[in-house]
C-alpha positions, 0 to 999 in steps of 0.5 A: 327377558322383556325389552323393558327388563333388558333395558333396566338391566342395561342401565343398572349395569351402567349405574353400578359401573359409574357408582363404583368408579366415581365413588372410588375416585371421589374418595381418593380425591377427598383423601388428597384434599384432607391430607396434603391438598393439591401439591407435589406430594399429591401427584402420584396419588392423583395419577392413581385415579387414572387406573380406576375406570378400567379397575372397576370395569375389569372387576365388574366384568370378571365377576358381575357382568356374566354376559360380557367378554371378560367374564367368558375369559375368566370362566375359560381361563383364556390367556388374556386373563393373565393381563387382566389379573395383572392389571388389578395387582398393578392398580393395587400396587400403584395405590401403595406407591401413590398413597404413601406420600400422603402420610409420610413427608420424607423426600425419600418417600417421594422419590421412591413412590415416583420411581416405584410408579414409573417402574410398574408402568414399564413392567406393565408394558412388558407384561402386556406385550408378552401376554399378547404374543402368547395369547395370539390375536384372536384370544386378545380380541375375544377379551375386547383388547384388539390392537387395531391396524397399525396404519391407524396408530400412525395416522391418528397419532400424527393427527393428534401431534399436528393438532396440538402443535397447531394450537401451541402455534396459535398461542404463540401467534396471538401472544397468549403466553411466553416461550420457554428458553431451552437454555433454562432447561439446560441449566437444570442438568448436572454440569457434566451433562449440560456441557455435552449438549446444546439447548436445541439438542436437549429440546429435541431429546425431550421432544422424542421422549414425549412423542415416541417413548412417553406414550408407550411408557404411559400406555397402562395409565391411558389404559386405566381410563380408556378401557373403562370409558371407551372400552366399556361405557362407550359401548353401553351408552351408544345404544342412545345413538352414537352421537348422543352416547359419545356426547353423554360420555364426554360430559361424564368424563368431565364431571368425573374430573371435577374435584381435582380441577376444583383443587387447581389441577389443569386450570389453577385459579378457576375452581368453578370455570375450570370444571366447565372448560374441562367438561367441554374439553373432555367432550371434544376429546371424547369425540376424537377418542370415541371416533377411534373406537368406532373406526378401529374397535381398538381400545389399546389404540385409544389408550396410546392416544390418551397417553400421547395426548397427555405427553404431547400437550405437557411437552408443549406447555412445559417446555416449548410455549407456556400459555399465560392463562389456562382458560383464555388460550388454545389447547385445553382452554376456551379457544381450543374448545373451538378447534376440538369442535371443528375437528369433531364436526369433520369427524362427524361427517364419517358414515361410521356414526350412522352405521348401526353396527358397532365395531366389534371389540372382540 
């Protein structure tokens, strides 16, 4: 095949992945908008969209992209195929749990859907661990599922927590919101539980759940985006150059969020400006997660960091200090983009961005 033919095939695959991923996601968002709009009944359905990029990458990898690692895993019926197949089933079952509240108003449906989604996430984590132990490291890496060095998990995880803690502190220092009284959290518990702990103890317990337990329980949700964006698409786009490819991926990632942002997610009251700020945020976060992929080759680490990112910032915003304005604040707001730009500039000093050899994923 000629170089020009290879290039056409390459961009055709990228277009196929993006068309399928955007099509399914925006169709889901349209369904939400036409049924219940942005409301508590839509939250489980909107979580479902996080699973779509990996779902598309796995389906295309198994049956269409015959020169990729997933196709070879399927043909050879290697053990990681069990996890990849489970993930497809997990997405289908999550779709049932997520879509049911759009059509049934009973409170019991919301409860069952929420519990079902959490239960599926826990089962998925168990399946991932078991299949990894049975498969062995080399087979896992051949499937593009490398775990990466544990030191990186500690280093990057601590760095991300410190980054968001600093931004919450900046919000507080500049008076950009209000501190949340831990006693209000305690009041939401049943009386017998509230009597057994202090407000500060409750705050610590919620923090541990957000930083330690939550990211692992949310690993499959993070995997849903990261295996598609960083695991597949980043490896395709960096043929443009690592910096250009990562930048383009960040923009694509932001635009992918556009319908749900327009409905009021993340930036309520700012349907258009929110899309712009969200795209800036995904570019900044994309450089961090992209750097993790280049440095470690681990999509699982990127997935865990994605889940940690969501958990930590939600904890800080909902439990510690709530910004008054989602746009004019640190974190995911405009001022936070400045911090992300500074972090990105520091990361770009690493020679890994100039090394022509990408870190092997398996």
